[in-house]
C-alpha positions as CSV (number, residue, x, y, z in Angstrom):
1,X,29.6,-75.8,67.5
2,X,28.9,-79.5,68.4
3,X,31.8,-79.6,70.9
4,X,30.8,-76.4,72.7
5,X,29.9,-76.7,76.4
6,X,26.8,-74.5,77.0
7,X,25.2,-73.5,80.3
8,X,21.7,-71.9,80.6
9,X,20.8,-70.0,83.7
10,X,17.0,-69.8,84.0
11,X,14.8,-72.5,82.4
12,X,11.7,-70.4,81.7
13,X,10.1,-69.9,78.3
14,X,13.2,-68.4,76.7
15,X,15.8,-70.5,78.5
16,X,13.9,-73.7,77.9
17,X,13.3,-72.9,74.2
18,X,17.0,-72.0,73.8
19,X,18.0,-75.3,75.3
20,X,15.8,-77.2,72.9
21,X,16.9,-75.2,69.9
22,X,20.6,-75.5,70.8
23,X,20.4,-79.2,71.1
24,X,18.1,-79.9,68.1
25,X,19.1,-77.2,65.6
26,X,22.7,-76.4,66.6
27,X,23.7,-79.9,67.6
28,X,25.1,-79.0,71.0
29,X,25.0,-82.0,73.3
30,X,26.7,-80.7,76.4
31,X,24.1,-78.4,78.1
32,X,24.1,-77.6,81.8
33,X,21.2,-75.7,83.3
34,X,20.7,-73.8,86.5
35,X,17.2,-73.0,87.7
36,X,15.4,-72.1,90.9
37,X,12.8,-74.8,90.4
38,X,13.9,-78.5,90.6
39,X,10.7,-79.5,88.7
40,X,11.8,-77.7,85.5
41,X,15.3,-79.2,85.8
42,X,13.8,-82.7,86.2
43,X,11.5,-82.2,83.2
44,X,14.4,-81.0,81.0
45,X,16.6,-83.9,82.0
46,X,13.8,-86.3,81.5
47,X,13.1,-85.2,77.9
48,X,16.9,-85.1,77.3
49,X,16.9,-81.4,76.5
50,X,19.7,-80.8,79.0
51,X,22.6,-83.0,80.1
52,X,22.4,-82.0,83.8
53,X,20.7,-79.4,86.0
54,X,21.4,-77.7,89.3
55,X,19.8,-75.2,91.7
56,X,23.1,-73.3,92.1
57,X,26.2,-72.3,90.0
58,X,29.0,-74.8,90.1
59,X,32.1,-76.0,88.2
60,X,30.1,-77.4,85.3
61,X,28.9,-73.8,84.6
62,X,32.3,-72.3,85.2
63,X,33.8,-74.7,82.6
64,X,31.4,-73.6,79.9
65,X,32.3,-72.1,76.5
66,X,29.0,-70.1,76.3
67,X,26.7,-69.1,79.2
68,X,23.2,-67.8,78.4
69,X,21.7,-65.9,81.4
70,X,17.9,-66.1,80.9
71,X,16.7,-64.0,83.9
72,X,15.6,-60.4,84.4
73,X,18.4,-57.8,83.9
74,X,19.0,-57.0,87.6
75,X,19.3,-60.7,88.4
76,X,21.6,-61.2,85.4
77,X,24.0,-58.6,86.7
78,X,24.1,-60.5,90.0
79,X,25.1,-63.7,88.2
80,X,27.8,-61.9,86.2
81,X,29.4,-60.7,89.4
82,X,29.7,-64.3,90.6
83,X,30.8,-65.6,87.2
84,X,33.4,-62.9,86.3
85,X,36.4,-64.5,88.2
86,X,35.3,-68.1,87.8
87,X,34.8,-68.7,84.1
88,X,37.4,-69.3,81.4
89,X,38.9,-66.2,79.7
90,X,37.3,-67.1,76.4
91,X,33.9,-68.0,77.8
92,X,31.1,-66.0,76.1
93,X,28.5,-64.7,78.6
94,X,25.3,-63.4,77.0
95,X,21.8,-62.6,78.3
96,X,18.3,-62.4,76.8
97,X,17.0,-59.3,78.5
98,X,14.6,-56.8,76.8
99,X,16.9,-53.9,77.7
100,X,20.6,-53.7,77.0
101,X,22.1,-50.4,78.1
102,X,22.0,-51.1,81.9
103,X,23.8,-54.4,81.7
104,X,26.3,-53.3,79.0
105,X,27.2,-50.2,80.9
106,X,27.7,-52.3,84.0
107,X,30.1,-54.6,82.1
108,X,32.0,-51.7,80.6
109,X,32.6,-50.1,84.0
110,X,33.9,-53.3,85.6
111,X,37.6,-53.6,86.5
112,X,37.9,-57.1,85.2
113,X,34.9,-57.7,83.0
114,X,34.2,-61.1,81.4
115,X,33.7,-61.6,77.6
116,X,30.1,-60.4,77.2
117,X,27.7,-59.9,74.3
118,X,24.2,-58.7,75.1
119,X,21.4,-60.5,73.5
120,X,17.6,-59.9,73.0
121,X,15.6,-62.6,71.2
122,X,12.5,-60.7,70.1
123,X,10.2,-63.7,70.6
124,X,7.8,-65.0,73.2
125,X,4.3,-66.1,74.0
126,X,1.7,-65.2,76.7
127,X,2.7,-68.4,78.5
128,X,5.7,-68.9,80.9
129,X,7.8,-71.7,82.3
130,X,9.8,-74.5,80.9
131,X,6.8,-76.5,79.7
132,X,5.8,-73.6,77.5
133,X,9.1,-73.7,75.6
134,X,9.3,-74.6,71.9
135,X,12.2,-75.6,69.7
136,X,10.9,-73.2,67.0
137,X,10.2,-70.2,69.2
138,X,13.0,-68.1,67.6
139,X,12.2,-69.0,63.9
140,X,12.1,-65.8,61.8
141,X,12.3,-63.6,64.9
142,X,14.9,-60.8,65.2
143,X,17.6,-61.6,67.7
144,X,19.5,-58.4,68.6
145,X,23.2,-58.7,69.7
146,X,24.8,-55.7,71.5
147,X,28.6,-56.0,71.9
148,X,30.4,-54.6,74.9
149,X,34.0,-53.4,75.2
150,X,35.1,-57.0,75.8
151,X,33.4,-58.4,72.7
152,X,35.7,-59.5,69.8
153,X,35.2,-60.5,66.2
154,X,35.4,-64.2,67.0
155,X,32.8,-64.1,69.8
156,X,30.4,-62.0,67.7
157,X,30.8,-64.4,64.8
158,X,30.1,-67.4,67.1
159,X,26.9,-65.7,68.5
160,X,25.8,-64.7,65.0
161,X,26.2,-68.3,63.8
162,X,24.2,-69.6,66.8
163,X,21.4,-67.1,66.2
164,X,21.1,-68.1,62.5
165,X,21.2,-71.9,63.3
166,X,18.3,-71.6,65.8
167,X,16.3,-69.9,62.9
168,X,16.4,-66.3,64.1
169,X,17.6,-63.2,62.3
170,X,20.7,-61.6,63.9
171,X,20.8,-57.8,64.1
172,X,23.9,-56.1,65.7
173,X,23.1,-52.8,67.4
174,X,24.6,-50.5,70.0
175,X,23.0,-51.0,73.4
176,X,21.6,-47.4,73.6
177,X,20.3,-47.6,70.1
178,X,18.6,-50.9,70.9
179,X,17.0,-49.4,74.0
180,X,15.7,-46.3,72.2
181,X,14.2,-48.5,69.4
182,X,12.6,-51.0,71.8
183,X,11.5,-48.2,74.1
184,X,9.6,-46.6,71.2
185,X,8.2,-49.7,69.5
186,X,7.7,-52.0,72.5
187,X,8.0,-50.5,76.0
188,X,6.1,-47.3,75.6
189,X,3.3,-49.1,73.5
190,X,2.9,-51.4,76.5
191,X,2.5,-48.4,78.8
192,X,0.1,-46.8,76.4
193,X,-2.0,-50.0,76.1
194,X,-2.1,-50.3,79.9
195,X,-3.1,-46.6,80.3
196,X,-5.9,-47.0,77.7
197,X,-7.3,-49.9,79.7
198,X,-7.0,-47.9,83.0
199,X,-8.7,-45.0,81.2
200,X,-11.6,-47.2,80.2
201,X,-11.8,-48.6,83.7
202,X,-11.8,-45.1,85.2
203,X,-14.4,-43.6,82.8
204,X,-16.7,-46.7,82.6
205,X,-20.2,-46.5,84.1
206,X,-21.5,-48.7,87.0
207,X,-23.1,-51.1,84.5
208,X,-19.7,-51.4,82.7
209,X,-21.0,-50.5,79.3
210,X,-17.4,-49.8,78.0
211,X,-16.3,-53.2,79.0
212,X,-19.3,-54.7,77.3
213,X,-18.7,-52.8,74.1
214,X,-14.9,-53.2,74.1
215,X,-14.1,-55.3,71.1
216,X,-12.4,-55.1,67.8
217,X,-10.0,-52.2,67.6
218,X,-9.9,-51.5,71.4
219,X,-9.2,-55.1,72.3
220,X,-6.6,-55.4,69.5
221,X,-4.5,-52.4,70.5
222,X,-4.7,-53.2,74.2
223,X,-4.1,-56.9,74.1
224,X,-0.5,-56.5,75.2
225,X,-1.7,-55.0,78.4
226,X,-2.3,-58.6,79.5
227,X,1.4,-59.3,79.7
228,X,3.1,-60.1,83.0
229,X,3.1,-57.0,85.3
230,X,6.2,-58.2,87.1
231,X,8.2,-58.5,83.8
232,X,7.1,-55.0,82.7
233,X,8.0,-53.5,86.0
234,X,11.6,-54.8,85.6
235,X,11.7,-53.6,81.9
236,X,10.5,-50.1,82.7
237,X,12.9,-49.6,85.6
238,X,15.8,-50.9,83.5
239,X,15.0,-48.6,80.5
240,X,13.5,-45.6,82.4
241,X,15.8,-42.9,80.9
242,X,14.8,-43.8,77.3
243,X,11.2,-44.3,78.2
244,X,10.9,-41.0,80.0
245,X,12.2,-39.1,77.0
246,X,9.9,-41.0,74.6
247,X,6.9,-40.4,76.8
248,X,7.7,-36.7,76.9
249,X,7.7,-36.6,73.1
250,X,4.4,-38.6,73.1
251,X,2.8,-36.2,75.5
252,X,3.9,-33.3,73.2
253,X,2.2,-35.0,70.3
254,X,-1.0,-35.5,72.3
255,X,-1.0,-31.9,73.5
256,X,-0.5,-30.7,69.9
257,X,-3.4,-32.8,68.7
258,X,-5.6,-31.6,71.6
259,X,-4.8,-28.0,70.6
260,X,-5.6,-28.4,66.9
261,X,-8.8,-30.2,67.8
262,X,-9.9,-27.4,70.2
263,X,-9.3,-25.0,67.4
264,X,-11.5,-27.0,65.0
265,X,-8.4,-27.0,62.7
266,X,-9.7,-29.5,60.1
267,X,-6.5,-29.3,57.9
268,X,-4.1,-30.0,60.8
269,X,-6.3,-32.9,62.0
270,X,-6.3,-34.4,58.5
271,X,-2.5,-33.9,58.4
272,X,-2.1,-35.7,61.7
273,X,-3.9,-38.8,60.5
274,X,-2.5,-38.7,57.0
275,X,1.1,-38.4,58.3
276,X,0.6,-41.5,60.5
277,X,-1.1,-43.4,57.6
278,X,1.7,-42.6,55.2
279,X,4.5,-43.6,57.6
280,X,2.6,-46.8,58.6
281,X,2.0,-47.7,54.9
282,X,5.8,-47.3,54.3
283,X,6.5,-50.2,56.7
284,X,6.0,-52.5,53.6
285,X,8.6,-51.7,51.0
286,X,11.4,-53.3,49.1
287,X,14.2,-51.0,50.4
288,X,17.0,-52.6,52.3
289,X,17.5,-51.4,55.8
290,X,19.2,-52.4,59.0
291,X,16.2,-54.4,60.1
292,X,14.4,-56.4,57.4
293,X,10.8,-55.5,56.8
294,X,8.0,-57.9,57.4
295,X,5.7,-58.8,54.5
296,X,2.0,-59.3,55.1
297,X,-1.2,-59.6,53.1
298,X,-4.7,-59.7,54.5
299,X,-7.3,-62.0,53.0
300,X,-11.0,-61.6,53.4
301,X,-12.5,-65.0,54.1
302,X,-15.8,-66.5,55.3
303,X,-15.7,-68.3,58.6
304,X,-16.2,-71.9,57.5
305,X,-14.2,-75.1,57.7
306,X,-11.4,-75.7,55.2
307,X,-10.9,-72.1,54.1
308,X,-7.4,-71.6,55.6
309,X,-6.3,-75.0,54.3
310,X,-7.6,-74.0,50.8
311,X,-5.6,-70.8,50.8
312,X,-2.4,-72.6,52.1
313,X,-2.8,-75.2,49.4
314,X,-3.2,-72.6,46.6
315,X,0.0,-70.8,47.7
316,X,1.9,-74.0,48.3
317,X,1.1,-75.2,44.8
318,X,2.9,-72.1,43.6
319,X,5.9,-72.8,45.8
320,X,5.2,-69.8,48.0
321,X,6.7,-70.1,51.4
322,X,4.3,-69.0,54.2
323,X,6.1,-67.7,57.2
324,X,3.0,-67.3,59.4
325,X,-0.8,-67.3,59.3
326,X,-2.8,-65.4,61.9
327,X,-6.6,-65.1,62.2
328,X,-7.5,-61.6,63.4
329,X,-10.6,-61.2,65.7
330,X,-10.9,-57.6,64.7
331,X,-12.9,-56.4,61.8
332,X,-13.6,-52.9,63.0
333,X,-10.8,-51.2,61.1
334,X,-9.3,-54.0,59.0
335,X,-10.1,-55.3,55.6
336,X,-10.4,-59.1,56.0
337,X,-9.4,-61.3,58.9
338,X,-6.6,-63.7,57.7
339,X,-3.1,-62.2,57.9
340,X,-0.4,-64.1,56.0
341,X,3.3,-63.3,56.6
342,X,5.6,-64.0,53.6
343,X,9.4,-63.9,53.2
344,X,9.8,-61.1,50.6
345,X,8.1,-58.6,48.3
346,X,8.1,-61.1,45.4
347,X,6.1,-63.5,47.4
348,X,3.6,-60.7,48.2
349,X,3.0,-59.9,44.6
350,X,2.8,-63.6,43.6
351,X,0.4,-64.5,46.4
352,X,-1.8,-61.4,45.7
353,X,-2.1,-62.5,42.0
354,X,-2.8,-66.2,42.9
355,X,-5.5,-65.5,45.5
356,X,-7.2,-62.7,43.5
357,X,-7.3,-65.0,40.5
358,X,-9.2,-67.6,42.6
359,X,-11.8,-65.0,43.7
360,X,-10.4,-63.9,47.1
361,X,-10.4,-60.3,48.2
362,X,-6.7,-59.5,49.1
363,X,-5.1,-56.4,50.6
364,X,-1.4,-55.5,50.9
365,X,-0.5,-54.0,54.3
């Protein structure tokens, strides 16, 4: 890996974080970047994240062993058209887009397609740009790889190794399967969150009482509506076939609920919520599946200095590895406000026992 020549097209949050991670975690020293903004290139050269940077593609890029295209899908396809006849035959081209079918289908229909493996690091923040990048952005995040017809075992192995070295969890999926899954658990939820916000805006009174009272649960489930509108326009248009089918199913579910509610059908209403609760509760289990489960506990704590540090110290003393700690601002429908993410079911049980022993109110989620 150390001798690989890597190029990154697009030095935004993902591209900039990849450059940092490839240099610091993988040990790659030959990194060329292409970006529309000279300022980001200058910043990346100055902090020694990249070896060199340019505003346009050139021979340094064409001579790469691996090229990461960190742009929206439609723009990535444009770059692939330029790269296809200029790169080395064994050069791996990959992207980081949130949808995979469109670009994979495009590759598979090309007369002389390059060696391509689709990629989707499921990580990010609300911030954008090179300065927002972090070397640890991908740690413990799923990184989906979607092979095309030109992918081979060696290229998949190389990409899998890179994903692991930057701290992410590699998951290999078919492109259509990826888009259906992300359409249901990511894309449509963004549409629903935005529609709920637009609903409140439409139904609110002149004194904006809904906006005033909007807190807790409503703010929590609609937080993702604050994401970049431009980015989500691109994602929706790129995955519109899957999204349309998922929305049809969602509308059917809403219409069915509307009907049983109109009929005052108490049993069916109860079944509706009970079915959702049972399935949601099953997200935490010790069964092995294609995508590893996430293990969380919720701790009820008083808002005072030192409490988070105290909990971290108690768990650390028992050699329990904390993956993440998140303070929830919503107490409407949650027990407690401190969410702790752990690596496995054993850590859940051990943490629960330790914290309960020390008088904390703990909940498994």
